[in-house]
C-alpha positions in Angstrom: -11.3 -17.9 64.1 -13.6 -20.9 63.8 -13.5 -23.4 66.5 -14.8 -27.0 66.7 -16.2 -28.6 69.8 -15.0 -32.2 70.2 -16.1 -35.2 72.2 -13.6 -37.1 74.3 -13.2 -39.9 71.8 -12.8 -37.4 69.0 -10.3 -35.4 70.9 -8.1 -38.5 71.7 -8.3 -39.9 68.2 -7.1 -36.8 66.3 -3.6 -35.9 65.3 -2.3 -32.5 66.3 -3.5 -30.7 63.2 -6.9 -32.2 63.7 -7.1 -30.4 67.0 -6.4 -26.9 65.5 -8.7 -24.2 67.0 -10.7 -26.9 68.9 -12.6 -26.6 72.2 -13.1 -29.6 74.5 -15.1 -29.9 77.7 -13.1 -32.3 79.9 -15.2 -35.0 81.7 -12.2 -35.7 84.0 -11.5 -32.3 85.5 -14.6 -30.3 84.4 -12.6 -27.6 82.7 -12.8 -26.5 79.1 -9.6 -27.1 77.2 -8.8 -25.0 74.1 -6.2 -25.3 71.3 -5.3 -21.7 70.2 -3.1 -22.8 67.3 -4.4 -22.8 63.7 -2.1 -25.2 62.0 0.3 -27.9 63.2 1.9 -30.2 60.7 4.8 -32.7 60.1 5.8 -33.3 56.5 7.5 -31.7 53.5 6.5 -28.2 54.3 8.9 -25.4 53.5 7.3 -24.4 50.2 3.9 -24.3 51.9 4.9 -21.6 54.3 3.9 -18.6 52.1 0.3 -20.1 51.8 0.2 -20.5 55.6 1.4 -16.9 56.1 -1.4 -15.8 53.8 -4.0 -17.7 55.7 -2.8 -16.2 59.0 -2.7 -12.6 57.7 -5.7 -13.1 55.4 -3.8 -11.4 52.6 -0.4 -12.1 50.8 2.4 -11.2 53.2 4.1 -8.0 52.2 7.1 -8.1 54.6 8.3 -11.2 56.6 11.3 -11.4 59.0 12.9 -14.7 59.8 14.7 -15.3 63.2 17.4 -18.0 63.2 20.6 -19.0 64.9 23.9 -18.2 63.1 25.2 -21.5 64.3 23.1 -23.2 61.6 23.0 -20.3 59.1 24.0 -22.5 56.1 21.2 -24.9 56.8 18.6 -22.1 57.1 19.9 -20.3 54.0 19.8 -23.3 51.8 16.8 -25.2 53.2 14.5 -22.3 54.1 15.5 -18.8 53.0 16.4 -19.5 49.4 13.3 -21.6 48.6 11.1 -19.0 50.3 12.6 -16.2 48.3 12.3 -18.2 45.2 8.6 -18.4 46.0 8.4 -14.6 46.0 8.4 -14.0 49.7 9.8 -10.6 50.8 12.0 -11.9 53.5 14.5 -10.0 55.8 16.8 -11.7 58.2 17.0 -11.5 62.0 20.0 -13.6 63.0 20.9 -14.4 66.6 24.1 -15.7 68.3 27.3 -16.7 66.6 28.8 -19.7 64.9 30.3 -22.3 67.2 28.5 -21.2 70.3 25.4 -22.8 71.8 22.7 -20.1 71.9 20.6 -19.6 75.1 17.1 -18.1 75.3 18.2 -15.1 77.5 15.7 -12.3 78.2 18.3 -9.7 77.3 18.9 -11.3 73.9 15.2 -11.6 73.4 14.7 -7.9 74.1 17.6 -7.0 71.7 16.0 -9.0 68.9 12.6 -7.4 69.6 14.1 -4.0 69.1 15.7 -5.2 65.8 12.4 -6.2 64.3 11.6 -3.9 61.3 8.7 -1.6 61.7 7.0 -2.8 58.5 7.4 -6.5 59.4 3.9 -8.1 59.3 4.7 -11.5 60.5 7.7 -13.5 62.0 9.1 -16.9 61.1 11.2 -18.6 63.8 13.4 -21.2 62.0 15.3 -23.5 64.4 14.7 -25.6 67.4 14.3 -25.0 71.2 16.1 -21.8 71.8 14.9 -20.1 68.6 11.4 -21.3 69.3 11.5 -19.7 72.8 13.1 -16.5 71.5 10.6 -16.2 68.7 7.7 -16.4 71.1 9.3 -13.8 73.3 10.0 -11.4 70.4 6.5 -11.9 68.8 4.7 -11.4 72.1 6.6 -8.2 72.8 6.2 -6.8 69.3 2.6 -7.9 69.0 3.1 -9.8 65.8 1.8 -13.2 64.6 4.4 -15.8 63.9 5.0 -19.2 62.4 7.5 -21.7 63.9 9.5 -23.9 61.5 11.1 -26.6 63.5 14.5 -27.8 62.1 15.0 -30.6 64.7 12.7 -32.8 66.7 14.7 -31.8 69.8 12.0 -30.7 72.3 8.2 -30.3 72.8 7.8 -26.6 73.2 6.9 -25.8 69.5 3.2 -26.0 70.3 3.3 -24.9 74.0 2.4 -21.4 75.2 5.4 -21.2 77.5 9.0 -20.6 76.9 12.0 -21.3 79.2 13.9 -18.0 79.5 17.2 -17.4 81.3 17.6 -14.3 83.4 20.5 -13.8 85.8 21.6 -17.4 85.2 18.2 -18.7 86.3 15.8 -20.5 84.0 12.1 -19.7 84.4 9.0 -20.7 82.6 7.2 -17.7 81.0 3.7 -17.6 79.6 3.8 -16.2 76.0 1.6 -16.0 72.9 1.2 -19.3 71.0 2.4 -19.7 67.4 -0.2 -19.2 64.7 1.2 -22.2 62.9 3.9 -24.8 63.6 5.6 -26.7 60.8 8.1 -29.5 61.3 9.8 -30.2 58.0 10.9 -33.9 57.8 13.4 -33.2 55.0 15.3 -30.9 57.4 14.7 -32.9 60.6 16.1 -36.2 59.3 19.4 -34.4 58.7 19.5 -32.7 62.1 22.5 -33.6 64.4 21.8 -36.9 66.1 22.2 -35.3 69.5 19.3 -33.1 68.7 17.1 -36.0 67.7 18.1 -37.8 70.9 17.2 -34.7 72.8 13.6 -34.9 71.5 13.4 -38.5 72.5 14.6 -37.6 75.9 12.2 -34.7 76.3 9.3 -37.0 75.4 10.5 -39.6 77.9 9.7 -37.2 80.7 6.0 -38.3 80.3 7.1 -41.3 82.3 7.8 -39.3 85.3 6.1 -35.9 85.2 2.5 -37.1 85.3 3.4 -39.4 88.2 4.9 -36.5 90.0 1.9 -34.3 89.2 -0.5 -37.0 90.6 1.7 -37.5 93.6 1.6 -33.8 94.4 -2.2 -33.8 94.0 -2.6 -36.8 96.2 -0.4 -35.5 99.0 -1.0 -31.7 98.9 -4.3 -31.4 96.9 -4.8 -29.1 94.0 -5.5 -29.6 90.3 -4.8 -32.8 88.3 -6.1 -33.9 84.9 -5.3 -37.3 83.3 -6.2 -36.0 79.8 -2.7 -34.9 78.9 -1.3 -38.3 79.7 -4.0 -40.0 77.7 -3.7 -37.8 74.7 0.0 -38.6 74.3 -0.3 -42.4 74.9 -0.5 -43.5 71.3 2.3 -41.1 70.3 4.6 -42.6 72.9 3.8 -46.1 71.7 4.6 -45.1 68.1 7.9 -43.5 69.1 9.0 -46.6 71.2 8.0 -49.0 68.4 10.1 -47.0 65.9 13.1 -46.4 68.2 15.5 -48.3 66.0 14.3 -46.3 63.0 15.0 -43.1 64.9 18.6 -44.2 65.4 18.9 -44.6 61.7 17.1 -41.4 60.7 14.2 -43.2 59.1 11.8 -40.5 57.8 8.8 -42.4 59.0 10.2 -42.8 62.5 11.2 -39.1 62.5 7.7 -38.2 61.5 6.3 -40.2 64.4 8.7 -38.4 66.7 7.7 -35.0 65.2 4.0 -35.7 65.8 4.7 -36.8 69.3 6.5 -33.6 70.0 3.6 -31.5 68.7 1.1 -33.4 70.8 3.3 -33.2 73.9 3.4 -29.5 73.6 -0.3 -29.3 73.3 -0.7 -31.2 76.5 0.6 -28.1 78.3 -1.2 -25.6 76.1 -4.7 -27.0 76.7 -4.0 -26.4 80.4 -3.2 -22.7 79.8 0.5 -23.2 80.2 0.5 -25.6 83.1 3.7 -27.5 82.5 3.1 -30.4 84.9 2.1 -32.8 82.1 5.6 -32.5 80.6 7.8 -31.4 83.4 8.5 -33.2 86.7 11.6 -34.1 88.7 13.5 -35.1 85.6 13.2 -31.4 84.5 14.2 -30.3 88.0 17.4 -32.3 87.5 18.0 -30.8 84.1 17.4 -27.2 85.1 19.6 -27.7 88.1 22.4 -28.9 85.8 21.8 -25.9 83.6 22.4 -23.7 86.7 25.7 -25.5 87.3 26.6 -24.7 83.7 26.2 -21.0 84.4 27.6 -20.9 87.9 30.4 -23.4 87.7 31.1 -23.4 84.0 30.3 -27.1 83.5 29.8 -28.1 79.8 26.4 -27.2 78.4 24.1 -30.0 77.2 20.9 -30.0 75.1 18.0 -29.8 77.5 16.3 -33.0 76.2 19.4 -35.1 76.6 19.7 -34.1 80.2 15.9 -34.8 80.7 16.4 -38.3 79.2 19.1 -39.1 81.8 17.0 -37.5 84.5 14.0 -39.6 83.5 16.1 -42.8 83.9 17.2 -41.7 87.3 13.7 -40.8 88.5 12.2 -44.1 87.1 14.7 -45.8 89.3 13.7 -43.5 92.2 10.1 -44.5 91.9 11.0 -48.2 92.0 13.3 -47.5 95.0 10.5 -45.7 96.9 8.0 -48.3 96.2 10.2 -50.9 97.9 10.7 -49.1 101.2 8.8 -49.9 104.3 7.3 -46.6 105.5 6.5 -48.1 108.9 10.2 -48.1 109.7 10.4 -44.4 109.4 10.2 -42.5 112.8 8.7 -39.0 112.1 10.2 -37.6 115.3 13.7 -38.9 114.4 13.4 -37.3 110.9 12.6 -34.0 112.5 15.5 -34.3 114.9 18.0 -35.1 112.2 17.0 -32.7 109.5 19.0 -29.4 109.1 17.4 -26.3 110.5 16.0 -24.0 107.9 18.6 -21.3 108.8 21.4 -23.8 108.0 19.9 -24.5 104.6 19.7 -20.9 103.8 23.3 -20.3 104.7 24.4 -23.3 102.8 22.6 -22.1 99.7 24.3 -18.7 100.0 27.7 -20.3 100.1 27.0 -22.8 97.3 25.1 -20.7 94.8 26.0 -17.1 95.4 23.8 -14.7 93.4 21.4 -17.6 92.6 20.9 -18.3 96.3 17.8 -16.1 96.7 16.0 -18.4 94.2 16.8 -21.4 96.3 16.0 -19.7 99.6 12.6 -18.5 98.5 11.7 -22.1 97.6 13.1 -23.4 100.9 11.1 -21.0 102.9 7.9 -22.2 101.1 8.6 -25.9 101.3 10.2 -26.2 104.7 7.4 -27.5 107.0 7.3 -26.8 110.8 8.2 -29.7 113.0 4.6 -30.5 113.8 3.5 -30.2 110.2 6.3 -32.5 109.0 5.4 -35.1 111.6 1.8 -34.9 110.5 2.8 -35.2 106.8 4.9 -38.3 107.4 2.2 -40.0 109.4 -0.4 -39.2 106.8 1.8 -40.6 104.1 2.4 -43.7 106.2 -1.3 -44.2 106.7 -2.1 -43.7 103.0 1.0 -45.4 101.5 -0.8 -48.1 99.5 -3.5 -45.7 98.3 -0.8 -43.3 97.2 0.9 -45.9 95.1 -2.4 -47.1 93.6 -3.1 -43.5 92.5 0.4 -43.0 91.1 0.9 -46.4 89.5 -1.0 -45.7 86.2 1.4 -42.8 85.5 4.7 -44.5 86.6 5.9 -47.2 84.1 8.8 -49.5 84.9 12.3 -48.4 84.4 12.9 -51.4 82.0 9.9 -50.5 79.8 11.4 -47.0 79.1 15.1 -47.8 79.2 14.9 -50.4 76.4 13.4 -48.1 73.7 15.8 -45.3 74.7 18.7 -47.8 74.3 17.4 -48.8 70.8 17.2 -45.2 69.8 20.9 -44.8 70.8 20.1 -42.3 73.6 22.9 -41.2 76.0 22.0 -42.8 79.3 24.9 -42.2 81.6 26.1 -39.3 83.6 29.4 -39.1 81.7 27.4 -38.8 78.4 26.0 -35.5 79.7 29.4 -34.4 81.3 28.1 -34.8 84.8 29.7 -36.6 87.7 28.1 -38.7 90.4 28.5 -35.7 92.8 26.7 -33.4 90.3 23.8 -36.0 90.2 23.6 -36.4 93.9 23.6 -32.6 94.4 20.8 -32.3 91.8 18.6 -34.9 93.6 19.1 -33.2 97.0 19.3 -29.6 96.0 17.2 -29.6 92.9 13.9 -29.5 94.9 15.2 -26.4 96.6 15.6 -24.7 93.2 12.1 -25.4 91.9 8.8 -24.9 93.6 7.2 -27.9 91.9 6.5 -30.7 94.3 7.9 -34.1 93.1 9.0 -37.4 94.4 12.3 -35.7 95.4 10.4 -33.6 97.9 8.7 -36.6 99.4 12.0 -38.4 99.8 13.4 -35.3 101.5 10.4 -35.0 103.9 10.7 -38.7 104.8 14.4 -38.3 105.7 15.7 -40.5 103.0 18.5 -38.2 101.8 21.4 -38.3 101.4 21.5 -42.2 101.6 18.9 -42.7 98.9 20.6 -40.6 96.3 23.6 -42.9 95.6 21.5 -46.0 95.8 19.1 -44.6 93.2 22.0 -43.8 90.8 23.2 -47.3 91.2 19.7 -48.7 90.4 19.4 -46.4 87.4 22.6 -47.7 85.8 23.8 -44.2 85.0 27.2 -44.6 86.7 30.2 -45.6 84.6 
């Protein structure tokens, strides 16, 4: 494949398709970033799929298999399968799930679908949104086939990422998989997607407001890698989405096109870091994944990922404002150590609360739980560097009001009740979520400084998510 080497200005000024097969030496972090996807487009695209498949294979496709969710089978048959067959494509079907049931990207299902791929299939099409995207990556990687993703809803940003969120034993994990050879988001289909899926995409993009701040916070406190490029490369897309928020609420094709392009760019912000999800996943995702766990273990209603992320973003924006207002000098490190639960108590509590999922929690707790002396040193170091910390994080942490208003204009769900979660579920997510994910976020800092559980309810009040 041909690659182009770009300058910083060129890299930041191009749309997603302009970054296809590009290479970029980053002046910020000193690494070389690459885009391994050949085509990424938003538009009226279904009838162009055969030409894209031919470009990928370098010959007309002889046998193509399409993976889709039976829950939207009528949409896929009418909007995708029929026109592709009318264009002469030899297309066989690989349906998943059942009507009326929300599909999950489970590894067991992915393995079953991989076994169902026909031996003579040359290339796969994944037609759907988040779960189908992740399952198609899983199947294509395991069967060593190229694939094209046709997004049917602007519901999340994973179309152009090289990771998938897969569920195994009720636990969601991020898995590194092959990237798509092409990604098409068809506006004609997306404008008619269920509004809750459009809102989910807006919510997933809102995570940019928190995740990069968390990533910088982690780097400032614990060291490690950080690159500001992903935040910069999605800045204009966020501005366009916010400016067209009212149009999104009314399914305006131009607004949906902006949202689609933003989704593609956001996914690329992870891909250029070889699957590092920090540019698009912080504490707001910790909250969402924790709520997903409650769906599996306590049979709470299942929500779309991005919708939960949107509510989690509102909560965490309020948390950043809450933390910025505290006086760290009033925190006594030795008192924090005396009052925190012993690690053994946390491990036992997790076993009682989470049953077979407890080992996931406890492995994280063992990693994150600092010794008494180390915790005292951590708190004192943070106290000494408090203003420097916030100066470093501030460029990546916008105000709650600046994000809340465009989300409101887009009609986003922004309360706990809108995602079928109680105040108790939210408090538990804030306190226990950091024990479920190894990522270091503002929630971990609050825990280390002894601010829980009191801070949790205060933050929910500030966020305005309580009914």
